[in-house]
GUKOL-550006 format. One record per residue (C-alpha): residue number from 1; residue in three letters; chain; x, y, z. Coordinates in nm, 4 decimals. Layout:
// GUKOL-550006
(node NUM 'Ala' 'A' (X Y Z))
...
// end
This chain:
// GUKOL-550006
(node 1 'Met' 'A' (0.3043 -0.0040 -2.3362))
(node 2 'Gln' 'A' (0.3523 0.3546 -2.2161))
(node 3 'Val' 'A' (0.5000 0.2515 -1.8801))
(node 4 'Ser' 'A' (0.7818 0.0596 -2.0493))
(node 5 'Thr' 'A' (0.8475 0.3563 -2.2800))
(node 6 'Gln' 'A' (0.8845 0.5901 -1.9822))
(node 7 'Leu' 'A' (1.1059 0.3486 -1.7893))
(node 8 'Lys' 'A' (1.3328 0.2879 -2.0895))
(node 9 'Gln' 'A' (1.4538 0.6467 -2.0535))
(node 10 'Leu' 'A' (1.6317 0.5543 -1.7299))
(node 11 'Thr' 'A' (2.0048 0.4847 -1.7093))
(node 12 'Pro' 'A' (2.1304 0.1794 -1.5135))
(node 13 'Lys' 'A' (2.2121 0.4008 -1.2124))
(node 14 'Gln' 'A' (1.8678 0.5584 -1.2244))
(node 15 'Arg' 'A' (1.7058 0.2147 -1.2391))
(node 16 'Ser' 'A' (1.9097 0.1068 -0.9372))
(node 17 'Ala' 'A' (1.7856 0.4076 -0.7406))
(node 18 'Val' 'A' (1.4234 0.3390 -0.8360))
(node 19 'Leu' 'A' (1.4589 -0.0302 -0.7523))
(node 20 'Ala' 'A' (1.6120 0.0461 -0.4125))
(node 21 'Cys' 'A' (1.3386 0.2946 -0.3245))
(node 22 'Phe' 'A' (1.0691 0.0561 -0.4469))
(node 23 'Leu' 'A' (1.2111 -0.2270 -0.2362))
(node 24 'Gly' 'A' (1.2523 0.0006 0.0646))
(node 25 'Trp' 'A' (0.8814 0.0899 0.0559))
(node 26 'Thr' 'A' (0.7809 -0.2682 -0.0292))
(node 27 'Leu' 'A' (0.9633 -0.4175 0.2671))
(node 28 'Asp' 'A' (0.8484 -0.1373 0.4964))
(node 29 'Ala' 'A' (0.4883 -0.2115 0.3989))
(node 30 'Phe' 'A' (0.5537 -0.5849 0.4410))
(node 31 'Asp' 'A' (0.6600 -0.5233 0.8001))
(node 32 'Phe' 'A' (0.3610 -0.2932 0.8623))
(node 33 'Phe' 'A' (0.0915 -0.5202 0.7189))
(node 34 'Ile' 'A' (0.1931 -0.8325 0.9093))
(node 35 'Ile' 'A' (-0.0102 -0.7074 1.2048))
(node 36 'Val' 'A' (-0.3373 -0.6717 1.0106))
(node 37 'Phe' 'A' (-0.3461 -1.0476 0.9526))
(node 38 'Val' 'A' (-0.2932 -1.1390 1.3175))
(node 39 'Leu' 'A' (-0.5107 -0.8931 1.5124))
(node 40 'Lys' 'A' (-0.7408 -1.1748 1.6228))
(node 41 'Asp' 'A' (-0.4496 -1.3960 1.7300))
(node 42 'Ile' 'A' (-0.2793 -1.1198 1.9289))
(node 43 'Ala' 'A' (-0.6094 -1.0412 2.1004))
(node 44 'Arg' 'A' (-0.6527 -1.4076 2.1931))
(node 45 'Glu' 'A' (-0.3014 -1.4435 2.3382))
(node 46 'Phe' 'A' (-0.3203 -1.1215 2.5387))
(node 47 'His' 'A' (-0.6808 -1.1882 2.6522))
(node 48 'Thr' 'A' (-0.8267 -0.8718 2.5054))
(node 49 'Asp' 'A' (-1.0471 -0.7712 2.2111))
(node 50 'Ile' 'A' (-0.9626 -0.6768 1.8530))
(node 51 'Thr' 'A' (-1.0552 -0.3105 1.9006))
(node 52 'Arg' 'A' (-0.7877 -0.2719 2.1700))
(node 53 'Val' 'A' (-0.5263 -0.4421 1.9524))
(node 54 'Thr' 'A' (-0.6029 -0.2039 1.6647))
(node 55 'Phe' 'A' (-0.4625 0.0693 1.8901))
(node 56 'Ala' 'A' (-0.1206 -0.0661 1.7882))
(node 57 'Ile' 'A' (-0.2028 0.0345 1.4295))
(node 58 'Phe' 'A' (-0.3200 0.3747 1.5503))
(node 59 'Val' 'A' (0.0080 0.4351 1.7365))
(node 60 'Thr' 'A' (0.2154 0.3283 1.4348))
(node 61 'Leu' 'A' (0.0339 0.5721 1.2100))
(node 62 'Ala' 'A' (0.0333 0.8487 1.4696))
(node 63 'Met' 'A' (0.4113 0.8313 1.5133))
(node 64 'Arg' 'A' (0.4898 0.8395 1.1430))
(node 65 'Pro' 'A' (0.4960 1.2245 1.1281))
(node 66 'Val' 'A' (0.7739 1.2226 1.3882))
(node 67 'Gly' 'A' (0.9844 0.9983 1.1644))
(node 68 'Ala' 'A' (0.8995 1.1984 0.8536))
(node 69 'Leu' 'A' (1.0117 1.5195 1.0222))
(node 70 'Val' 'A' (1.3289 1.3839 1.1832))
(node 71 'Phe' 'A' (1.4512 1.1748 0.8918))
(node 72 'Gly' 'A' (1.3330 1.4283 0.6354))
(node 73 'Leu' 'A' (1.5444 1.6992 0.7974))
(node 74 'Ile' 'A' (1.8389 1.4589 0.8134))
(node 75 'Ala' 'A' (1.7902 1.3758 0.4446))
(node 76 'Asp' 'A' (1.7814 1.7450 0.3479))
(node 77 'Arg' 'A' (2.0949 1.8112 0.5526))
(node 78 'Tyr' 'A' (2.3067 1.4980 0.4991))
(node 79 'Gly' 'A' (2.1624 1.3318 0.1879))
(node 80 'Arg' 'A' (1.8865 1.0928 0.0824))
(node 81 'Arg' 'A' (2.1021 0.7803 0.0436))
(node 82 'Pro' 'A' (2.2494 0.7434 0.3962))
(node 83 'Thr' 'A' (1.9173 0.8396 0.5554))
(node 84 'Leu' 'A' (1.7363 0.5722 0.3565))
(node 85 'Met' 'A' (1.9797 0.3080 0.4805))
(node 86 'Ile' 'A' (1.9295 0.4140 0.8423))
(node 87 'Asn' 'A' (1.5507 0.3947 0.7993))
(node 88 'Ile' 'A' (1.5638 0.0435 0.6578))
(node 89 'Val' 'A' (1.7821 -0.0911 0.9388))
(node 90 'Leu' 'A' (1.5663 0.0686 1.2098))
(node 91 'Tyr' 'A' (1.2278 -0.0524 1.0892))
(node 92 'Ser' 'A' (1.3653 -0.4028 1.0348))
(node 93 'Leu' 'A' (1.5092 -0.4290 1.3877))
(node 94 'Val' 'A' (1.1956 -0.2944 1.5566))
(node 95 'Glu' 'A' (0.9842 -0.5385 1.3591))
(node 96 'Phe' 'A' (1.1974 -0.8258 1.4864))
(node 97 'Phe' 'A' (1.1675 -0.7162 1.8497))
(node 98 'Ser' 'A' (0.7887 -0.6841 1.8103))
(node 99 'Gly' 'A' (0.7786 -1.0630 1.7913))
(node 100 'Trp' 'A' (0.9167 -1.0803 2.1460))
(node 101 'Ala' 'A' (0.6598 -0.8485 2.3072))
(node 102 'Pro' 'A' (0.5485 -1.0005 2.6425))
(node 103 'Asn' 'A' (0.2210 -0.8072 2.6546))
(node 104 'Leu' 'A' (0.0042 -0.5667 2.4576))
(node 105 'Thr' 'A' (0.1525 -0.2567 2.6225))
(node 106 'Val' 'A' (0.5047 -0.3434 2.5097))
(node 107 'Leu' 'A' (0.3805 -0.4341 2.1623))
(node 108 'Ile' 'A' (0.2056 -0.0964 2.1296))
(node 109 'Phe' 'A' (0.5244 0.0816 2.2428))
(node 110 'Leu' 'A' (0.7312 -0.1064 1.9837))
(node 111 'Arg' 'A' (0.4778 -0.0360 1.7093))
(node 112 'Gly' 'A' (0.5034 0.3335 1.7937))
(node 113 'Phe' 'A' (0.8801 0.3236 1.7535))
(node 114 'Tyr' 'A' (0.8307 0.1288 1.4319))
(node 115 'Gly' 'A' (0.6051 0.4113 1.3135))
(node 116 'Val' 'A' (0.8925 0.6596 1.3576))
(node 117 'Ala' 'A' (1.1182 0.4521 1.1312))
(node 118 'Met' 'A' (0.8390 0.3833 0.8829))
(node 119 'Gly' 'A' (0.7434 0.7505 0.8685))
(node 120 'Gly' 'A' (1.0855 0.8512 0.7442))
(node 121 'Glu' 'A' (1.1145 0.5964 0.4640))
(node 122 'Trp' 'A' (0.8488 0.7193 0.2203))
(node 123 'Gly' 'A' (0.9576 1.0819 0.1931))
(node 124 'Val' 'A' (1.3277 1.0011 0.1749))
(node 125 'Gly' 'A' (1.2855 0.7229 -0.0817))
(node 126 'Ala' 'A' (1.0400 0.9163 -0.2982))
(node 127 'Ser' 'A' (1.2604 1.2258 -0.3095))
(node 128 'Leu' 'A' (1.5708 1.0197 -0.3935))
(node 129 'Ala' 'A' (1.3911 0.8499 -0.6833))
(node 130 'Met' 'A' (1.2117 1.1577 -0.8195))
(node 131 'Glu' 'A' (1.5246 1.3730 -0.8074))
(node 132 'Thr' 'A' (1.7269 1.1072 -0.9903))
(node 133 'Ile' 'A' (1.5046 1.0408 -1.2929))
(node 134 'Pro' 'A' (1.4099 1.2561 -1.5974))
(node 135 'Pro' 'A' (1.0768 1.4458 -1.5692))
(node 136 'Ala' 'A' (0.9083 1.2468 -1.8482))
(node 137 'Ala' 'A' (0.9506 0.9235 -1.6494))
(node 138 'Arg' 'A' (0.8005 1.0547 -1.3262))
(node 139 'Gly' 'A' (0.4475 0.9251 -1.3803))
(node 140 'Ala' 'A' (0.5535 0.5672 -1.4443))
(node 141 'Val' 'A' (0.8109 0.5702 -1.1653))
(node 142 'Ser' 'A' (0.5535 0.7169 -0.9265))
(node 143 'Gly' 'A' (0.3215 0.4277 -1.0003))
(node 144 'Val' 'A' (0.6029 0.1778 -0.9553))
(node 145 'Leu' 'A' (0.7148 0.3340 -0.6262))
(node 146 'Gln' 'A' (0.3673 0.3430 -0.4769))
(node 147 'Ala' 'A' (0.3056 -0.0123 -0.5989))
(node 148 'Gly' 'A' (0.5673 -0.1046 -0.3404))
(node 149 'Tyr' 'A' (0.3033 -0.0545 -0.0706))
(node 150 'Pro' 'A' (0.0610 -0.3216 -0.1976))
(node 151 'Ala' 'A' (0.3603 -0.5333 -0.2991))
(node 152 'Gly' 'A' (0.4597 -0.5368 0.0669))
(node 153 'Tyr' 'A' (0.1024 -0.6199 0.1620))
(node 154 'Leu' 'A' (0.1169 -0.9009 -0.0945))
(node 155 'Leu' 'A' (0.4338 -1.0429 0.0626))
(node 156 'Ala' 'A' (0.2701 -1.0309 0.4060))
(node 157 'Ala' 'A' (-0.0346 -1.2100 0.2624))
(node 158 'Ile' 'A' (0.1844 -1.4813 0.1090))
(node 159 'Leu' 'A' (0.3687 -1.5264 0.4382))
(node 160 'Phe' 'A' (0.0381 -1.5514 0.6258))
(node 161 'Asn' 'A' (-0.1094 -1.7889 0.3699))
(node 162 'Thr' 'A' (0.1882 -2.0254 0.3635))
(node 163 'Ser' 'A' (0.3610 -1.9987 0.6996))
(node 164 'Phe' 'A' (0.1303 -1.8742 0.9747))
(node 165 'His' 'A' (0.0387 -2.2279 1.0790))
(node 166 'Phe' 'A' (0.3943 -2.2936 1.1962))
(node 167 'Leu' 'A' (0.5346 -1.9415 1.2534))
(node 168 'Gly' 'A' (0.2480 -1.7995 1.4552))
(node 169 'Trp' 'A' (0.2081 -1.4241 1.4897))
(node 170 'Arg' 'A' (0.5392 -1.3860 1.6728))
(node 171 'Gly' 'A' (0.7361 -1.5697 1.4064))
(node 172 'Met' 'A' (0.5807 -1.3559 1.1343))
(node 173 'Phe' 'A' (0.7120 -1.0428 1.3045))
(node 174 'Met' 'A' (1.0580 -1.1977 1.3415))
(node 175 'Val' 'A' (1.0748 -1.2677 0.9678))
(node 176 'Gly' 'A' (1.0399 -0.8902 0.9294))
(node 177 'Val' 'A' (1.4084 -0.8425 1.0117))
(node 178 'Leu' 'A' (1.5098 -0.9647 0.6644))
(node 179 'Pro' 'A' (1.4587 -0.6246 0.4902))
(node 180 'Ala' 'A' (1.7738 -0.5021 0.6672))
(node 181 'Leu' 'A' (1.9701 -0.6889 0.3997))
(node 182 'Leu' 'A' (1.8496 -0.4304 0.1443))
(node 183 'Val' 'A' (2.1026 -0.1854 0.2903))
(node 184 'Leu' 'A' (2.3801 -0.3874 0.1267))
(node 185 'Tyr' 'A' (2.2234 -0.3266 -0.2157))
(node 186 'Val' 'A' (2.1747 0.0454 -0.1516))
(node 187 'Arg' 'A' (2.5342 0.0842 -0.0358))
(node 188 'Gln' 'A' (2.6714 -0.0944 -0.3409))
(node 189 'Asn' 'A' (2.4473 0.0283 -0.6226))
(node 190 'Val' 'A' (2.2716 0.3551 -0.5381))
(node 191 'Glu' 'A' (2.4185 0.7033 -0.5809))
(node 192 'Glu' 'A' (2.3115 1.0194 -0.4019))
(node 193 'Ser' 'A' (2.0375 1.2345 -0.5549))
(node 194 'Pro' 'A' (2.1960 1.4690 -0.8138))
(node 195 'Val' 'A' (1.9512 1.7456 -0.7168))
(node 196 'Trp' 'A' (2.0585 1.7215 -0.3522))
(node 197 'Ser' 'A' (2.4268 1.7005 -0.4505))
(node 198 'Glu' 'A' (2.4122 2.0207 -0.6562))
(node 199 'Gly' 'A' (2.2302 2.2104 -0.3845))
(node 200 'Gly' 'A' (2.5375 2.3615 -0.2211))
(node 201 'Ser' 'A' (2.5178 2.4462 0.1499))
(node 202 'Lys' 'A' (2.2671 2.2220 0.3206))
(node 203 'Thr' 'A' (2.0800 2.4312 0.5787))
(node 204 'Ile' 'A' (1.7461 2.3421 0.7319))
(node 205 'Gln' 'A' (1.4843 2.5373 0.5337))
(node 206 'Leu' 'A' (1.1675 2.3503 0.6267))
(node 207 'Trp' 'A' (1.0179 2.5975 0.8743))
(node 208 'Gly' 'A' (1.0840 2.8985 0.6544))
(node 209 'Thr' 'A' (0.9375 2.7147 0.3569))
(node 210 'Ile' 'A' (0.6258 2.6190 0.5519))
(node 211 'Lys' 'A' (0.5828 2.9816 0.6614))
(node 212 'Glu' 'A' (0.6209 3.1032 0.3041))
(node 213 'His' 'A' (0.3920 2.8374 0.1547))
(node 214 'Trp' 'A' (0.1635 2.7708 0.4532))
(node 215 'Gly' 'A' (-0.1484 2.7468 0.2365))
(node 216 'Leu' 'A' (0.0088 2.4759 0.0211))
(node 217 'Phe' 'A' (0.1334 2.2927 0.3298))
(node 218 'Leu' 'A' (-0.2136 2.2883 0.4888))
(node 219 'Tyr' 'A' (-0.3665 2.1765 0.1601))
(node 220 'Val' 'A' (-0.1272 1.8802 0.1301))
(node 221 'Ile' 'A' (-0.2039 1.7762 0.4891))
(node 222 'Val' 'A' (-0.5785 1.7767 0.4163))
(node 223 'Leu' 'A' (-0.5201 1.5894 0.0915))
(node 224 'Met' 'A' (-0.3115 1.3243 0.2653))
(node 225 'Thr' 'A' (-0.5607 1.2922 0.5513))
(node 226 'Val' 'A' (-0.8337 1.1856 0.3105))
(node 227 'Phe' 'A' (-0.5908 0.9731 0.1090))
(node 228 'Asn' 'A' (-0.4712 0.7852 0.4167))
(node 229 'Ser' 'A' (-0.8305 0.7339 0.5270))
(node 230 'Phe' 'A' (-0.8855 0.5890 0.1789))
(node 231 'Ser' 'A' (-0.6023 0.3373 0.1937))
(node 232 'His' 'A' (-0.6285 0.2347 0.5580))
(node 233 'Gly' 'A' (-1.0064 0.2351 0.5296))
(node 234 'Thr' 'A' (-0.9908 -0.0351 0.2637))
(node 235 'Gln' 'A' (-0.6925 -0.2358 0.3898))
(node 236 'Asp' 'A' (-0.6400 -0.2484 0.7649))
(node 237 'Ile' 'A' (-0.9489 -0.4363 0.8821))
(node 238 'Tyr' 'A' (-1.0356 -0.6150 0.5568))
(node 239 'Pro' 'A' (-0.8605 -0.9377 0.6656))
(node 240 'Thr' 'A' (-1.0502 -0.9144 0.9970))
(node 241 'Phe' 'A' (-1.3741 -0.8681 0.7995))
(node 242 'Leu' 'A' (-1.2968 -1.1895 0.6104))
(node 243 'Gln' 'A' (-1.2032 -1.3787 0.9278))
(node 244 'Val' 'A' (-1.4720 -1.2567 1.1671))
(node 245 'Gln' 'A' (-1.7748 -1.1793 0.9514))
(node 246 'His' 'A' (-1.7270 -1.4593 0.6992))
(node 247 'Gly' 'A' (-1.5348 -1.7069 0.9134))
(node 248 'Phe' 'A' (-1.2756 -1.7801 0.6460))
(node 249 'Pro' 'A' (-0.9605 -1.9717 0.7520))
(node 250 'Pro' 'A' (-0.6123 -1.8163 0.7194))
(node 251 'Ala' 'A' (-0.5442 -1.9845 0.3833))
(node 252 'Thr' 'A' (-0.8563 -1.8305 0.2258))
(node 253 'Val' 'A' (-0.7941 -1.4882 0.3790))
(node 254 'Gly' 'A' (-0.4367 -1.4963 0.2551))
(node 255 'Leu' 'A' (-0.5467 -1.5984 -0.0950))
(node 256 'Ile' 'A' (-0.7997 -1.3153 -0.1211))
(node 257 'Ala' 'A' (-0.5368 -1.0711 0.0048))
(node 258 'Ile' 'A' (-0.2913 -1.1932 -0.2576))
(node 259 'Val' 'A' (-0.5501 -1.1328 -0.5307))
(node 260 'Tyr' 'A' (-0.6456 -0.7831 -0.4194))
(node 261 'Asn' 'A' (-0.2850 -0.6754 -0.3774))
(node 262 'Ile' 'A' (-0.2078 -0.7838 -0.7326))
(node 263 'Gly' 'A' (-0.4912 -0.5517 -0.8315))
(node 264 'Ala' 'A' (-0.3400 -0.2734 -0.6224))
(node 265 'Ile' 'A' (0.0024 -0.3116 -0.7839))
(node 266 'Leu' 'A' (-0.1437 -0.3035 -1.1345))
(node 267 'Gly' 'A' (-0.3667 -0.0076 -1.0519))
(node 268 'Gly' 'A' (-0.0842 0.2022 -0.9093))
(node 269 'Ile' 'A' (0.1363 0.1465 -1.2117))
(node 270 'Phe' 'A' (-0.1482 0.2043 -1.4586))
(node 271 'Phe' 'A' (-0.2789 0.5309 -1.3145))
(node 272 'Gly' 'A' (0.0680 0.6624 -1.2312))
(node 273 'Thr' 'A' (0.1673 0.6211 -1.5952))
(node 274 'Phe' 'A' (-0.1719 0.7488 -1.7111))
(node 275 'Ser' 'A' (-0.1206 1.0713 -1.5140))
(node 276 'Glu' 'A' (0.1813 1.1682 -1.7233))
(node 277 'Arg' 'A' (-0.0500 1.2408 -2.0139))
(node 278 'Phe' 'A' (-0.3926 1.2933 -1.8544))
(node 279 'Gly' 'A' (-0.2775 1.5022 -1.5568))
(node 280 'Arg' 'A' (-0.2286 1.4282 -1.1878))
(node 281 'Arg' 'A' (-0.5568 1.5658 -1.0552))
(node 282 'Arg' 'A' (-0.7787 1.4297 -1.3301))
(node 283 'Ser' 'A' (-0.6291 1.0821 -1.2931))
(node 284 'Ile' 'A' (-0.6829 1.0839 -0.9159))
(node 285 'Val' 'A' (-1.0449 1.1947 -0.9564))
(node 286 'Val' 'A' (-1.1213 0.9227 -1.2116))
(node 287 'Ala' 'A' (-0.9647 0.6479 -0.9994))
(node 288 'Ala' 'A' (-1.1435 0.7604 -0.6810))
(node 289 'Leu' 'A' (-1.4842 0.7807 -0.8511))
(node 290 'Leu' 'A' (-1.4468 0.4311 -0.9938))
(node 291 'Thr' 'A' (-1.4278 0.2822 -0.6425))
(node 292 'Leu' 'A' (-1.7912 0.3739 -0.5768))
(node 293 'Pro' 'A' (-1.9605 0.1272 -0.8172))
(node 294 'Val' 'A' (-1.7398 -0.1491 -0.6743))
(node 295 'Leu' 'A' (-1.8590 -0.1040 -0.3131))
(node 296 'Pro' 'A' (-2.1475 -0.3585 -0.3135))
(node 297 'Leu' 'A' (-1.9348 -0.6359 -0.4633))
(node 298 'Trp' 'A' (-1.6412 -0.5559 -0.2324))
(node 299 'Ala' 'A' (-1.8195 -0.5204 0.1009))
(node 300 'Phe' 'A' (-2.1452 -0.7155 0.0728))
(node 301 'Ser' 'A' (-2.0660 -1.0251 -0.1337))
(node 302 'Ser' 'A' (-2.0944 -1.3629 0.0373))
(node 303 'Thr' 'A' (-1.8885 -1.5960 -0.1813))
(node 304 'Val' 'A' (-1.5116 -1.6196 -0.2166))
(node 305 'Pro' 'A' (-1.5035 -1.5603 -0.5968))
(node 306 'Ala' 'A' (-1.7254 -1.2499 -0.5686))
(node 307 'Leu' 'A' (-1.5198 -1.1116 -0.2813))
(node 308 'Met' 'A' (-1.1995 -1.1716 -0.4782))
(node 309 'Ile' 'A' (-1.3313 -0.9821 -0.7800))
(node 310 'Gly' 'A' (-1.4649 -0.6972 -0.5663))
(node 311 'Ala' 'A' (-1.1438 -0.6699 -0.3656))
(node 312 'Phe' 'A' (-0.9275 -0.6789 -0.6795))
(node 313 'Met' 'A' (-1.1260 -0.3971 -0.8386))
(node 314 'Met' 'A' (-1.1405 -0.1886 -0.5205))
(node 315 'Gln' 'A' (-0.7655 -0.2033 -0.4711))
(node 316 'Phe' 'A' (-0.6973 -0.1451 -0.8424))
(node 317 'Phe' 'A' (-0.8812 0.1882 -0.8317))
(node 318 'Met' 'A' (-0.7896 0.2912 -0.4751))
(node 319 'Gln' 'A' (-0.4210 0.2208 -0.5234))
(node 320 'Gly' 'A' (-0.4518 0.3667 -0.8721))
(node 321 'Ala' 'A' (-0.5274 0.7037 -0.7136))
(node 322 'Trp' 'A' (-0.2382 0.6485 -0.4719))
(node 323 'Gly' 'A' (0.0003 0.5662 -0.7575))
(node 324 'Ile' 'A' (0.0037 0.9358 -0.8484))
(node 325 'Ile' 'A' (0.0857 1.0616 -0.4983))
(node 326 'Pro' 'A' (0.4684 1.0224 -0.4985))
(node 327 'Val' 'A' (0.5104 1.2345 -0.8110))
(node 328 'His' 'A' (0.2279 1.4763 -0.7230))
(node 329 'Leu' 'A' (0.3669 1.5585 -0.3776))
(node 330 'Asn' 'A' (0.7260 1.5840 -0.4967))
(node 331 'Glu' 'A' (0.6223 1.8202 -0.7756))
(node 332 'Leu' 'A' (0.4262 2.0313 -0.5276))
(node 333 'Ser' 'A' (0.7275 2.0520 -0.2959))
(node 334 'Pro' 'A' (0.9640 2.3510 -0.3166))
(node 335 'Asp' 'A' (1.3299 2.2717 -0.3857))
(node 336 'Gly' 'A' (1.5597 2.2364 -0.0865))
(node 337 'Val' 'A' (1.3027 2.0624 0.1340))
(node 338 'Arg' 'A' (1.1945 1.7747 -0.0869))
(node 339 'Gly' 'A' (1.3290 1.5230 0.1635))
(node 340 'Ser' 'A' (1.1138 1.6664 0.4431))
(node 341 'Phe' 'A' (0.8187 1.8679 0.3029))
(node 342 'Pro' 'A' (0.6266 1.5926 0.1156))
(node 343 'Gly' 'A' (0.6943 1.3214 0.3732))
(node 344 'Phe' 'A' (0.6106 1.5401 0.6747))
(node 345 'Ala' 'A' (0.2829 1.6606 0.5218))
(node 346 'Tyr' 'A' (0.1997 1.3056 0.4110))
(node 347 'Gln' 'A' (0.2603 1.1625 0.7577))
(node 348 'Leu' 'A' (0.0683 1.4405 0.9326))
(node 349 'Gly' 'A' (-0.2214 1.3279 0.7163))
(node 350 'Asn' 'A' (-0.1527 0.9772 0.8436))
(node 351 'Leu' 'A' (-0.1710 1.1094 1.1997))
(node 352 'Phe' 'A' (-0.5136 1.2618 1.1429))
(node 353 'Ala' 'A' (-0.6335 0.9400 0.9795))
(node 354 'Ala' 'A' (-0.4671 0.7141 1.2376))
(node 355 'Gly' 'A' (-0.7844 0.6307 1.4274))
(node 356 'Asn' 'A' (-0.9520 0.4936 1.1168))
(node 357 'Gly' 'A' (-0.9018 0.1228 1.1929))
(node 358 'Thr' 'A' (-1.0108 0.1554 1.5557))
(node 359 'Leu' 'A' (-1.3227 0.3530 1.4581))
(node 360 'Gln' 'A' (-1.4114 0.1018 1.1866))
(node 361 'Ala' 'A' (-1.3692 -0.1926 1.4241))
(node 362 'His' 'A' (-1.5705 -0.0186 1.6969))
(node 363 'Phe' 'A' (-1.8520 0.0704 1.4554))
(node 364 'Ala' 'A' (-1.8617 -0.2883 1.3283))
(node 365 'Glu' 'A' (-1.8724 -0.4361 1.6790))
(node 366 'Met' 'A' (-2.1515 -0.1956 1.7764))
(node 367 'Asn' 'A' (-2.3532 -0.3138 1.4761))
(node 368 'Gly' 'A' (-2.3389 -0.6881 1.5244))
(node 369 'Arg' 'A' (-1.9876 -0.7339 1.3848))
(node 370 'Asn' 'A' (-2.0979 -0.5933 1.0498))
(node 371 'Tyr' 'A' (-1.7529 -0.5086 0.9186))
(node 372 'Gly' 'A' (-1.8813 -0.4882 0.5624))
(node 373 'Leu' 'A' (-2.1100 -0.1945 0.6463))
(node 374 'Ser' 'A' (-1.8275 -0.0170 0.8276))
(node 375 'Leu' 'A' (-1.5925 -0.0600 0.5314))
(node 376 'Ala' 'A' (-1.8509 0.0530 0.2763))
(node 377 'Leu' 'A' (-1.9488 0.3691 0.4646))
(node 378 'Thr' 'A' (-1.5853 0.4670 0.5075))
(node 379 'Val' 'A' (-1.4979 0.4327 0.1411))
(node 380 'Ala' 'A' (-1.8149 0.6027 0.0159))
(node 381 'Ile' 'A' (-1.7466 0.9120 0.2250))
(node 382 'Val' 'A' (-1.3728 0.9284 0.1690))
(node 383 'Ala' 'A' (-1.3834 0.8732 -0.2083))
(node 384 'Val' 'A' (-1.6118 1.1743 -0.2477))
(node 385 'Leu' 'A' (-1.3853 1.3838 -0.0239))
(node 386 'Ile' 'A' (-1.0827 1.2888 -0.2347))
(node 387 'Val' 'A' (-1.2569 1.4051 -0.5504))
(node 388 'Val' 'A' (-1.3465 1.7400 -0.3921))
(node 389 'Val' 'A' (-1.0107 1.8083 -0.2244))
(node 390 'Thr' 'A' (-0.8052 1.7028 -0.5273))
(node 391 'Ser' 'A' (-1.0135 1.9139 -0.7644))
(node 392 'Leu' 'A' (-0.9622 2.2253 -0.5522))
(node 393 'Gly' 'A' (-0.5822 2.1925 -0.5321))
(node 394 'Pro' 'A' (-0.2876 2.2872 -0.7558))
(node 395 'Glu' 'A' (-0.0860 2.0773 -0.9968))
(node 396 'Phe' 'A' (0.2762 2.1328 -1.1032))
(node 397 'Arg' 'A' (0.3129 1.8468 -1.3497))
(node 398 'Gly' 'A' (0.6538 1.8352 -1.5193))
(node 399 'Val' 'A' (0.8163 2.1074 -1.3078))
(node 400 'Lys' 'A' (1.1972 2.1107 -1.3154))
(node 401 'Phe' 'A' (1.3858 2.0190 -0.9977))
(node 402 'Gly' 'A' (1.7069 2.1772 -0.8758))
(node 403 'Arg' 'A' (1.8967 2.4863 -0.9881))
(node 404 'Ser' 'A' (1.7441 2.4729 -1.3360))
(node 405 'Ala' 'A' (1.4060 2.5529 -1.1827))
(node 406 'Gln' 'A' (1.3346 2.9256 -1.1761))
(node 407 'Gly' 'A' (1.1553 2.9912 -0.8490))
(node 408 'Phe' 'A' (0.8427 2.8106 -0.7454))
(node 409 'Pro' 'A' (0.6337 2.6843 -1.0386))
(node 410 'Glu' 'A' (0.2945 2.7952 -1.1552))
(node 411 'Pro' 'A' (0.0203 2.5300 -1.1453))
(node 412 'Ala' 'A' (-0.0241 2.3214 -1.4571))
(node 413 'Ser' 'A' (-0.3451 2.3630 -1.6458))
// end
């Protein structure tokens, strides 16, 4: 299998860096996705409706650019490794305190602070991994790294499926403190990025780089806006769709979520690896287009087996497109700002897509709680936008990082 061939090129230290970054994103996503399973329960306890509770998701996503900027600049100045450890500790602690929120206002405040910590993790972890590995392994590693997101969703689904009945929504948040233990592994086994280490004087170059490459920066923001609408449009209210529109109990919702996140993990790894040969843009376009035929089965089925198959396929192709993003954005980024440029642009896209869950829930409630229609319309529109935006952009597949790179690369054909 091509993915194993690419990964075999890695040294033990490189594998440790990839594993740490994968786990950092996995456990970050685990902490994030806990809330999507318990929106209804939070609304019931705080005597409000689901649409108002989804504002907590909006605030988390909206604050992620702040974290990407702050922690990205810290990573460019002081190194990827220590910044990653700080991120992991912060998001774990805030997750724990979320379980103690006395009311919705406090919970929303804590989720905003969580968004700051979460926003820093992706850019820092992706740059550490991509700068540590050989160029020929980037596609496979990109798929593995991005598979951490659905892997975290999968862990949250397993926790919900097996433990919600005795933990409750508060206990699920408190379990989210466990990722802090990952810092011990990073400290013991992960070395600093060799590209960052060879960079000499570490001065903040982000604003000058953005000014010099403002067109590229704006393009990446637009790209990540549609990409984040793609992921959050298929994930954030899908458990609510299963609970409210179909009336499934937590065990069934958790089981379906487990199935579709397995699909997401496989899709990210497959298309990430595929992009090493077929190209980043072409692979994204193929994966996005393949979500369209799946829409009826995914959003309008009425039986559990049909919904499982539809959800598996939807997440396989959606996350397949996402599996290329870590390598694509890091290759597009100029040297010297790889800790901040990709993550900041990515999270600004998250900001502009942050209202997605609230809009979907509102549209569904206005149409007789038809969450399936809301989900289908979102994906149909966004998948087409991804194809258009990706096709119009550049690609720097295989570009060298660090001092060996001569200037900023020309786009790959």
